[in-house]
C-alpha positions as CSV (number, residue, x, y, z in Angstrom):
1,X,3.6,-19.7,9.1
2,X,5.7,-19.0,6.8
3,X,4.8,-17.0,3.5
4,X,6.0,-19.4,0.7
5,X,4.9,-17.4,-3.3
6,X,4.1,-19.8,-6.0
7,X,6.3,-22.1,-6.4
8,X,7.4,-23.0,-3.1
9,X,10.2,-20.7,-1.9
10,X,9.9,-19.8,0.8
11,X,9.9,-15.9,1.0
12,X,10.3,-12.5,3.9
13,X,7.1,-11.4,5.6
14,X,8.4,-8.3,6.6
15,X,7.9,-5.9,4.0
16,X,4.3,-7.7,3.1
17,X,3.4,-7.1,7.0
18,X,4.8,-3.0,6.7
19,X,2.9,-2.6,3.0
20,X,0.1,-3.6,4.8
21,X,-0.6,-2.2,8.1
22,X,1.2,1.0,6.4
23,X,-2.1,0.9,4.0
24,X,-4.4,0.6,6.7
25,X,-2.9,4.1,8.9
26,X,-3.1,5.7,5.6
27,X,-6.7,4.6,4.6
28,X,-8.2,4.8,7.8
29,X,-6.3,8.5,8.9
30,X,-8.2,9.6,5.6
31,X,-10.7,7.6,4.1
32,X,-13.7,8.3,6.8
33,X,-12.7,12.2,6.8
34,X,-12.4,12.1,3.0
35,X,-15.5,10.3,2.7
36,X,-17.5,12.8,4.9
37,X,-16.3,16.0,3.3
38,X,-16.9,14.7,-1.2
39,X,-20.0,14.0,1.1
40,X,-20.5,10.5,2.5
41,X,-22.1,9.5,4.0
42,X,-23.5,6.4,6.7
43,X,-22.2,2.9,6.3
44,X,-20.1,4.0,3.2
45,X,-17.6,6.6,5.1
46,X,-15.6,3.3,6.9
47,X,-17.4,1.3,4.1
48,X,-14.8,2.4,1.0
49,X,-11.9,3.0,2.8
50,X,-11.7,-0.6,3.5
51,X,-12.6,-1.8,-0.4
52,X,-9.7,0.6,-1.2
53,X,-7.3,-0.5,1.7
54,X,-8.6,-5.1,0.7
55,X,-7.6,-3.6,-2.0
56,X,-4.4,-2.2,-1.6
57,X,-4.3,-5.7,0.8
58,X,-4.5,-7.9,-1.6
59,X,-2.0,-6.4,-4.8
60,X,0.7,-5.9,-2.0
61,X,0.3,-10.0,-0.6
62,X,0.9,-10.6,-5.1
63,X,2.9,-8.5,-5.3
64,X,5.5,-9.1,-2.2
65,X,5.1,-13.1,-1.5
66,X,3.1,-14.4,-4.7
67,X,5.0,-13.6,-7.7
68,X,8.3,-12.4,-5.1
69,X,11.4,-13.8,-7.1
70,X,14.0,-13.8,-3.6
71,X,16.7,-15.6,-5.6
72,X,16.2,-12.1,-7.7
73,X,16.8,-9.9,-5.5
74,X,20.6,-10.0,-5.0
75,X,20.6,-9.9,-8.5
76,X,19.0,-6.5,-9.0
77,X,22.3,-3.1,-8.2
78,X,21.5,-1.6,-4.3
79,X,21.6,1.7,-6.7
80,X,19.1,1.0,-9.1
81,X,16.7,-0.2,-5.2
82,X,17.1,2.5,-3.8
83,X,16.4,4.9,-6.6
84,X,12.9,2.9,-7.1
85,X,12.7,3.7,-3.2
86,X,13.6,6.9,-3.3
87,X,10.9,7.4,-6.4
88,X,8.0,5.3,-4.3
89,X,8.3,7.9,-1.6
90,X,8.3,10.7,-4.3
91,X,4.3,9.2,-5.9
92,X,3.5,8.4,-2.3
93,X,4.0,12.0,-0.8
94,X,2.4,13.0,-4.2
95,X,-0.8,11.1,-3.5
96,X,-0.9,12.6,-0.3
97,X,-0.7,15.8,-1.4
98,X,-3.8,15.1,-4.0
99,X,-5.8,13.5,-1.3
100,X,-5.3,16.6,1.2
101,X,-6.0,18.9,-1.5
102,X,-10.8,18.3,-1.5
103,X,-9.7,18.8,2.0
104,X,-8.7,22.1,2.1
105,X,-10.8,23.9,-0.7
106,X,-13.9,23.7,0.6
């Protein structure tokens, strides 16, 4: 099954699958431990990370599949795409550090 955007144009599925897999790994690695650290218990320990993961997958699908424009990708300079990846990596690292702080301060 080929993924198609809202205009019916085929879209590369790899970026969406990579983002989804990374989301599942990060959310279910940090989520339950984080929920327990802030005092949650029972089904909420798995339910909250599952909701966060589902939300992130919906956002990734909307951004990387539904509104994707493959023809526009060739028009963006390589330097600008690499800079965007660099900023995304910085934001991701900062988010992981921020999520780790409540686990360290107890």
